[in-house]
Backbone as a ProteinNet text record, in pm:
[ID]
protein_1_A
[PRIMARY]
MFKIFNRQTKPNIEVNYMADIDPQKAEKAFARLFTTDDGKTVLTYLQNMTFARVLGADSSSELLRYQEGQRAVVATIQRLINRGNGNSI
[TERTIARY]
646.8	576.2	642.6	656.9	717.7	612.7	654.9	565.8	603.2	523.4	553.9	513	401.4	349.6	318.9	375.3	349.7	236.2	121.7	4.5	15.8	103.8	119.2	205	278.5	364.5	283.6	277.3	205.2	304.2	264.9	355.9	385.7	505.7	547.4	512.5	387.9	339	294.4	346.5	305.7	183.5	69.3	-54.6	-65	-41.1	-53.1	84.6	164.2	301.1	313	205.2	209.1	134.6	110.1	30.4	94.2	227.3	293.4	333.5	285.3	317.8	198.5	221.5	117.8	104	-11.7	-27.6	-0.2	-45.5	-22.4	125.1	194.2	338	411.5	371.5	432.5	403	279.8	243.4	326.5	343.7	424.1	570.3	620.2	758.2	777.4	681	688.5	686.9	599.4	590.8	722.5	780.7	908.9	1020.1	1025.8	1132.4	1127.7	1008	997	978.5	986.1	987.4	1129.7	1227.8	1368.1	1405.8	1515.1	1559.2	1588.5	1657.8	1687.2	1559.2	1466.8	1340.2	1261.4	1260.5	1190.9	1255.5	1389.5	1461.6	1426.8	1427.3	1394.5	1250.7	1157.6	1017.3	996.5	1060.8	1050.9	1105.8	1217.2	1275.9	1178.3	1120.6	1026.3	902.7	853.7	737.5	769.8	887.4	926	946.3	1001.8	1029.6	901.1	795.5	673.2	560.2	523.8	406.4	435.9	559	591.1	637.7	662.6	711	593.6	607.4	500.9	555.4	482.8	522.8	453.1	517	461.4	344.6	272.4	153.8	189.5	311.9	352.6	415.5	402.8	458.7	384.6	459.2	398.6	310.3	218.3	131.5	213.1	321.2	407.3	470.8	521.3	583.9	482.1	361.4	255.8	218.2	209.7	177.3	289.3	413.2	528.4	525.6	502.3	497.9	380.5	268.3	152.7	182.4	256.6	298.8	388.6	481.2	568	485	389.7	303.2	224.6	178.2	101.6	187	313.5	402.3	425.1	451.8	475	347	233.4	105.8	81.7	119.4	106.8	196.2	318.1	409.6	348.9	296.5	234.5	114.9	35.5	-81.6	-38.3	65.4	114.8	172.1	241.9	295.4	180.3	77.9	-36.7	-106.6	-124.3	-188.7	-102	30.1	120.8	127.1	99.3	95.2	-42.4	-136	-271.2	-362.5	-317.1	-398.5	-458.7	-572.6	-632.6	-686.1	-682.5	-729.7	-858.4
-2674.6	-2555.1	-2503.6	-2371.9	-2310.3	-2287.6	-2310.3	-2287.6	-2152.1	-2051.1	-1914.8	-1892.3	-1946.3	-1921.2	-2053.3	-2072.5	-2193.1	-2163.8	-2217.1	-2188.1	-2244.7	-2338.5	-2397.8	-2311.5	-2218.2	-2131.2	-2012.2	-1996.5	-1883.6	-1772.9	-1647.4	-1538.1	-1533.7	-1496	-1486.6	-1346.9	-1329.3	-1199.5	-1212.9	-1125.6	-1121	-1030	-1085	-1008.2	-914.4	-965.1	-882.7	-870.4	-779	-763.6	-701.1	-650.2	-589.4	-673.6	-798.8	-883.6	-901.1	-896.1	-920.3	-791.6	-675.6	-547.5	-497.5	-470	-415	-265	-221.3	-80.6	17.2	-13.5	77.6	86.1	-25.1	-26	60.4	48.8	128.9	278.1	311.2	451.2	511	437.6	486.8	501.6	411.5	420.8	545.8	574.3	695.6	819.2	819.6	934.1	954.8	846.1	857.6	907	849.4	883.2	1029.7	1077.2	1211.9	1319.9	1285.4	1388.1	1419.5	1345.4	1378.7	1501.1	1566.2	1682.4	1644.2	1532.1	1488	1453	1387.5	1351.7	1474.3	1577.6	1701.6	1768.3	1763.7	1821	1747.2	1614.6	1533.5	1558	1561.4	1582.1	1720.2	1822.4	1957	1958.4	1890.7	1880.9	1813.7	1702.5	1630.6	1715.3	1787.9	1873.8	1984.5	2045.9	2151.7	2097.3	1978.7	1917.1	1876.4	1849.8	1799.8	1902.6	1954.7	2042.6	2185.7	2233.7	2371.5	2385.3	2274.8	2275.9	2292.7	2387.3	2414.1	2387.9	2310.6	2282.6	2378.4	2405.1	2496.1	2434.6	2520.5	2476.7	2382.7	2388.5	2303.2	2171.5	2139	2014.2	1894.3	1789.1	1668.4	1599.2	1518.3	1444.7	1344.2	1292.5	1200	1268.1	1391.9	1465.9	1502.2	1539.7	1571.3	1448.7	1334.7	1210.2	1171.6	1190.3	1160.1	1245.9	1376.4	1466.2	1431.9	1396.8	1360.4	1234.7	1141.1	1022.3	1057.9	1151.8	1197.8	1260.7	1341.9	1406.8	1303.3	1200.1	1096.2	1024.5	998.8	932.9	1022.3	1150.1	1242.1	1258.5	1265.5	1275.1	1150.7	1033.9	909.6	914	961.5	974.7	1067.1	1180.8	1275.2	1212.7	1137.5	1071.9	969.3	891.9	792.9	859.6	971.2	1045.5	1093	1150.3	1200.7	1088.1	974.8	861.5	809.6	804.2	756.8	846.7	975.8	1072.7	1078	999.6	997.1	1105.4	1172.2	1274.8	1215.3	1149.7	1087.8	1194.9	1161.7	1257	1207.5
-4453.3	-4410.9	-4281.9	-4273.1	-4155.6	-4047.4	-3925.5	-3812.3	-3751.4	-3778.3	-3734	-3588.9	-3551	-3416.4	-3348.3	-3233	-3156.4	-3058.7	-3080.8	-2998	-2857.3	-2837	-2705.3	-2613.2	-2669.7	-2590.1	-2541.3	-2411.3	-2353.6	-2321.3	-2340.3	-2309	-2159	-2126.4	-1986.5	-1934.7	-1894.3	-1848.5	-1703.2	-1620.2	-1480	-1471.8	-1444	-1446	-1326.7	-1207.9	-1088.3	-1023.8	-1075.7	-1029.9	-891.6	-836.5	-703.2	-600.6	-630.3	-542.1	-405	-397.6	-270.2	-198.9	-246.2	-184.4	-104.4	22.6	108.7	77.5	26.7	-12	101.7	222.4	334.6	370.3	360	386.7	283.4	157.6	51.2	72.1	108.8	132.7	244.7	353.1	465.3	425.2	341.4	293.9	207.2	119.5	38.2	127.4	227.3	318	392.9	443.6	515.5	423.5	305.5	211	169	135.5	81.5	187.8	315.7	419.5	464.6	414.3	442.1	359	395.5	317.6	173	154.1	17.9	-57.3	9.3	-53.8	-96.4	-12.2	-47.4	-167.8	-172.4	-286.4	-414.6	-408.7	-526.4	-570.5	-476.9	-512	-574.2	-519.2	-577.2	-718.5	-739.5	-873.1	-969.8	-927.3	-1012.9	-1044	-943.6	-966	-1066.3	-1050.5	-1144.5	-1285.1	-1294.2	-1423	-1495.9	-1421.5	-1483.7	-1485.1	-1370.6	-1362.6	-1406	-1384.9	-1420.1	-1564.6	-1630.8	-1769.2	-1864.3	-1954.5	-2051.4	-2191.7	-2268.1	-2405.5	-2500.7	-2612.4	-2711.5	-2786.3	-2855.6	-2929.4	-3044.4	-3091.6	-3203.2	-3157.8	-3029.6	-2976.8	-3034.3	-3058.1	-3114.6	-3011	-3059.5	-2967.4	-2886.3	-2944.9	-2871.3	-2751.3	-2772.2	-2663.3	-2555.7	-2597.5	-2501.1	-2418.7	-2483	-2412	-2316.2	-2358.7	-2273.7	-2147.5	-2166.1	-2051.1	-1959.6	-2015.8	-1932.8	-1852.2	-1910.5	-1836.8	-1720.3	-1741.8	-1633.6	-1522.1	-1560.2	-1460.5	-1381.4	-1448.7	-1380.1	-1276.2	-1307.7	-1211.5	-1089.9	-1111.9	-1000.3	-918.3	-983.3	-911.1	-826.5	-876.8	-799.9	-676.6	-693.4	-579.1	-474.7	-517.4	-423.4	-352	-424.9	-366.7	-261.3	-291.3	-195.3	-70.5	-87.7	26.5	115.2	53.7	131	207.4	141.6	209.1	322.8	299.5	402.6	524.1	501.4	611.9	677.4	625.8	684.6	627.1	522.9	457.6	331.5	344.8	226.1	132.4	4.8	-95.8	-156
[MASK]
+++++++++++++++++++++++++++++++++++++++++++++++++++++++++++++++++++++++++++++++++++++++++

């Protein structure tokens, strides 16, 4: 008989991958990074690529979900910048 699944083997999953990251330190780093000229250029590019982009009515649900994921990442970056600058949302 073939043994397809070994019950003793546990998946190698890191549950809390951010456990060693200080949130305030990360927020301040985002704020510093994106207040540089290059950072502002990159953030503007990301905002235009995500928030200003409009998909047609015939777009697939996969494409809509993909774009929403992109927007969520950019929104997270903006939120971290605001927190790092002391502007809580």
